[in-house]
Residue, then its C-alpha position, 0 to 999 in steps of 0.5 A: x499499499x503506497x502512501x505518498x505525502x507531499x508538504x507544500x506551501x499553503x495557498x493551492x486551491x482544491x483544484x491543484x490538490x485534486x490534480x496533484x493526487x490524481x497524477x501521483x495515484x496514476x504514477x504509482x499505479x503505473x510503476x508499482x503495478x498496484x491497484x489505485x485503491x491501494x494508493x493514499x496521498x496526504x497533501x500538507x499545507x504548510x505556512x511559510x513561516x513554518x517552513x525554514x531553509x538556509x537558516x531563515x524562515x521562508x517568509x523572512x527577507x534575504x536568502x529564503x525562498x520566495x512565493x514563486x520559488x519551489x520548496x526544497x527537494x527531499x532526500x528520498x523519492x518514493x517513486x525512485x526509491x525501488x530502483 
């Protein structure tokens, strides 16, 4: 039973979350060969003042990411972990 957790900045609408869940589910079904019903996707909205990078909170000026910057990558990817 694959479980995918996505942490992203708060502000994405319901349609973007639905699109993300659909695409991740479809990819796992294709790659892992599991049924759609076995896939669980958790989407967590994180406030920028609860997200830190390079020693700064994301809502602080300076080297921290801005609204348009992509969040940092995780060290392991669920989709490539089995390779």
